N, C-alpha and C positions, 0 to 999 in steps of 0.2 A: 792395241794390246787384245789379246783373246779375253773375250767377257765384254768388252766395251766399258762403259763407264759404272757398270756393276749397280744399278740402281736397286734400291729396297722392294721387298713384294707390295708393301704399303703405296710406295710411289707408283710402281706398274699399275696395282689395281685400281689407283685415282685417274690415272692416264686413259685407261680404257673406258671410255664413254660407251661404247657399245660391245659389250661383253658377249658376245657369239662368234662362232666361227663363220667362216666365209663362204662355206656350202653347207646346205642349200641356202639361196637367200629368199625368204620368206618374211617379207617384212610385217609388221602388225601394229596396232596401234599405242603399244609399248616404246617408250621414246627410245630403250635400250635395244630395239630392233630396227632404228632407223637406218643404220648400215651394219656392216660387220667390221669387226675390231680386230680378228684374229685371223691371219693365214694359216692354211693347213699345216704347215710346216712348223710354226710354233703353238699347235694346237695341245701337244703335250705338256710343254712347260705353263701354258695359260691354264690347263686344267689344274697342275700343280701348284700355280700362284691363288687361283680362284680358292682350291680348295683349303690352303695354308691361311688364307685370311678368312675364312670362315662365311664366304658368300654362299647365298642360296642359290643351290642350282636349279633351275626352272625347267630344263629341257636336256635329255639325256638322249643315248645312241648315237645316231648320223647327224643330229642336229643339237649338240651341245649348246648351252647358253646359261648363265648365271644373272643373279641380279646385280645392279651396280654397286660398287663400292661406293659407300654415302659421300665421300669425298670426290668423286666424280662429277655429281650434281654441282658443287661449287667450282670444278675447274671449268664445267661449261657455262656456269654462269659468268666467270671470269672472260671468256673467249667471246659469250653473248654481248658481254659490254664492251669489250674493244672493237669488235667488227660495228656495233651499232654506233657507240660515239666517236672512237678514232677515225674512223672512215668517212662517217658524216665531217668531221672536222676538217681532214683532209682534201674533202670534196670542196669544202667554201673556202679553203686556203688556194685551190687550185682554180677558182673562178667558176667551175661546175655549178654549183648551188648559190642562187642569190642571197648575199649577207642577210638582209633584212627578213627576208623570207626565211632563211635557217634559223636565224636567232629567235623566232616566234615559235620554229616547233621544239627547239631547247626550252624556252619559257615554259610552254605547255608541259615539259615533262617535270621541271622545277617549280612549278609554281605555288607548291605547299611549303616550299622552305626557301625560297630566294628573298633576300635583303633588298625589297625594291630601293630603297634609299642608297644602299651603297651601289646598287647598279646603276643608277640615275647618275651617280659622280662619275662612272667610268665615260671618259669622253671619246675614245675611239674603238673602232669595231673590235678590233685584235683584244683590246683589253676587255670588253664585253665578251668575247667568244671564248677568251679563257676563263674569266669568270663561270661563266655556265658550265663549260665543258667540266670542269673541277667539281662543280655543285652537282651535276650529272652524274659522274661518275660516282660521286660519294652518296648520291639519292639512290644508285643502283645497288651499291654494295651493303649499303643497309638493308634494301630491301631484300636482297638475295638472304641474308643473314637471317632475317626473319622469318623469311619464307622455309629456310632449312630448318631452324627451331620448332616452328607450328607443325611442319610436316614430318618432324623427326621419326616418330612412332613410324609413320606409314613406311619411310625410306628404310628404316633398320628392318623393319618385316619385310621389304620387297615390294610393298604393294603402292609405291607411288611411281606411276608410269609416265612421268610428263616431266619436261625441264621445269626448272624453279619458277623462270618467267612466263611460262605458261599461266601462271597461277597469279601473277603480279597484277596489283592495283595500277599500274601503269601501262598494262598491255597492249591499250588502244595507243599511247603515244608512241610506244616503243615499235609497234606496228607502222606507224605514220611515217617515222623517221626511216625504218626501213626500206618502205616502200619508195620514199623520195630519192634514197640513196641507189636504188637498183635503177630508177628511171633516169636520173642525173648524173651518177658515176659510173656504176658497172655496167651501163647501157650507153656510155659516151662514145663519140666516136674514137676519141682516143683508145681508152680502155679495148673496145673492141678489135679495132686494128692490132692493138698488141697482143690480144688473145689469138685471134687468126696467125699470127706469125708465130706465136708460140706454138700453137698445135701444128703447124707446117714442120717447124724445127724439131720438135719432140719425136713426131712421127717419123721423120725421116732418121733421126739417131734412133730410136729402137728397132728400125728396120735394118739399119746398117749394123747395129750390134748384133741382133739376132741373126742375120747372114752368117755374122764371121764366126760366132760363138756356137751358133746351131745349123750348121750348114746342110742343106737337104742330102738325103741320101743318093748315092751314085753319081754326086756333082762334085768336081774336081775343086779343090781348094784353090780359089784365086789369089794371085800377089796382093790384090788390095784387102781381101779379107784379113790374110796374113798381117799386113802392115796395120791393120786396124787393131787388131789383138795385139800388137807390140805398142800401141799408142794410148791403149786403156788398162789401167792399172786394175783389172780385174784378177782375182788370183787364178793360177791354173785350175780349170775345171776338170774334176775327174771323169772318166769315161764313163763309171757307172753311175753317175749322178743323174737323176730324173730331168726330163725336159722342164717339168714344171719348177723344179727348184733352179733351174739356169736361167728361167724366164724372170723369176723372181729377183736371183742376181743383179741381171742386166736391169730392171726397172729399178731397183734399189741403188744402183750405180748413177742410172741417169736421172733421178729423181735428187740425189745429192749435189748434182751441179749447180753453181750459181748461176744467175742468169747471163753474166759476162761469159763464163763457162761455156754455157749453153749455145749463145752466139757463135764464139770462136769455133767451137768443133763442127756444129753446122757448116761453116764456112768453110773451115778445112775439109770435110767428106764431099763439099760440093766442087772442091777446086778454086774455091775464092779467096784462098788465103795461103800465105806460104811462110 
């Protein structure tokens, strides 16, 4: 349907963790400048949304940026909690992190709120891990709310340039968990091998789609490119459409593929699947 799921401006504003356009890329110490959040094709609607929401404009001209929507700090905190705790738990369950070692890290995070008596009644690792995970998530949610309220004025005035957990009293414990996750999970052989394969597949798909939908000038269109275009549900691209917008369409379609469809498409275009 035209217009997608029609999210409200408030929801869109909350989603934009980095309320700046994609060009130029000039990161600052402000957390809102860490990455870009808006492509050039969405610049006009971005400005409309930000203006309608009353976000403070911090840069104009060819480098437009606004202060964050206050709720973006909570969205970011939710992301941080998930990546910190859930990924850590997954690493334990997959055997990538020693259980006793990992439980100690979680206990350090919740030592101010843990019910020691209850914890010692839990007889197996799964139950202890489940208890500590729930307690850790609750601890960080409570901390995020407290930090938001403590810094509400600065947030509303566009003067809070950090993520909430950058100011957390649990910052050291969070960093320890993230450091261990990077070493044992994200840099494990299994994960690295999957990333290498993923890069190869995505690179091949992007090259294939780009050649099919953006053929080089003066080159005859190949039957392979014609068949690729027939196999991809990308709407017909107007001749007058810019290369930039076409590339975004190609990237958007590729990013929408599930892992299974990515593998199947790669094998199809490589002639490994019929």
